[in-house]
N, C-alpha and C positions, 0 to 999 in steps of 0.2 A: 352811749346815751348823752354824755356831755357834748360830744361833737354834733349830734343831731339837734340838741337844744341850741347850741351856738349857731348852727346853720339856720335854724328857724328864726332866731332873733335877728341875725344879719339880714335875712330875707325880709322880715317885718320892718326893719329899720329902713331898708332901701325902698320898700313899697310905700312906706309912710310919706315919702316925698311926693307921691302921685295922688294922694287923697283929694277928692273933690270936697273941700272944706264946707262949702255952703250947704250941702245936703247931708254930709256925713257927721257933722258935729251938732251938739246942742249946747246952749249956755248952761252954766251951773244952775241958774235960777229956774230955767225950763226943766232941767233934769230933776231937780228937787220937787217941783210941782207935779210933774208926771209920775215920779216914783211914789210920792206920798199920796197921790190921787189914785194909785193902783192901776195906772195906765200902761206902765212899762215894767220890764224885768231889769233891775239894776244889778250888774255883775261887777264886783270889785276884784280886779285882777292883780292887785298888789300882793306881795308875798306875805306869808303868815306873820313874820316879824313886824311887818308894817301894819297888819290888821290890829295888832296889839295896841296901837295908838288910838284906835277907835274906828268904827265903821258907821255907815248910814244904817239906821234900823231897817231891817227887812231886806238888806242887800244880800245877794248870793256871793259867797266867797269862793273864788276860783283863781288861785294864784297862777300867774302866767307860766311858771315853771311846771305846772301840772296840766296845762291846757291840752297838750297832745293826748294825755290819757283820759281826760274828763270832758272833752269837747262836746260830748252828747248832752251835757247839761245846758248847753246854749241852744235855744229853740231855733230851728230852721224854718218854722212856720211863719210865713210872711204876715199873718194877722197878729202875731205876738211881737210887739216892739221890744227891742233889747238895747240897753245902754251899757256901754263899757266905761268903767272909771278906774283910774290908777292914781298915782300921787300927783302927777303934773299934767298929764294927757298924752305924753309921748308913747308910752307902752300901749295904752288903750287905742291910740291912733294906728300904731303899727299892727296891733292885733286885729283891728277892724279891717285893715287891708288884706290881711291873711285870710280872714273869714270870708270876705267878699270873693276872693279868688276861689274859695271852696263852695260858692253858691249861696251864702247867706245874704238875704236881701233887706231885712228890716232891722239892721244893726247900726248904731251910731256911737260915737264917743263923746264923752263929757269934757267940754273945754274947761281947763283950769284944774280939774281933778280934786282929789281929797285934800290936798294942801290948801287950796283956796276955800273949800268947804269949811275946814277947821279955822282958817283965818277969818272967816265971816262969823265965827262963833255959833255955827249951826249945830244941832244936836248930833252927838256921837254916842254910840253904845259899845260895850265890850263885845267882842266876837264870842259866839257860842260854839 
């Protein structure tokens, strides 16, 4: 299991280098507006210990380490926009590339991640 996860992370890291940033990312401000406006599904892929620092209210918690087992929680429906957010953007960018390889179309990553969300003083809630 650990080897499979390590291989997936390595693939994701390599694939991250080929992301088309202009269409695959959104700014933090745009992500917050779209999430709070109910226009997107925000998926926080940080690990459970990171979620304890606070999450965006209403975000779906799907740690990257559990992605292979719970990927069905991410909508493949092109009419349902999905935003991936991690701590800084690197894991969400890598995850985006992996999902695109698997046919996901309306998924983007959030530039800056939750570290910048918190730095801006934006609201955080405890995970449920």
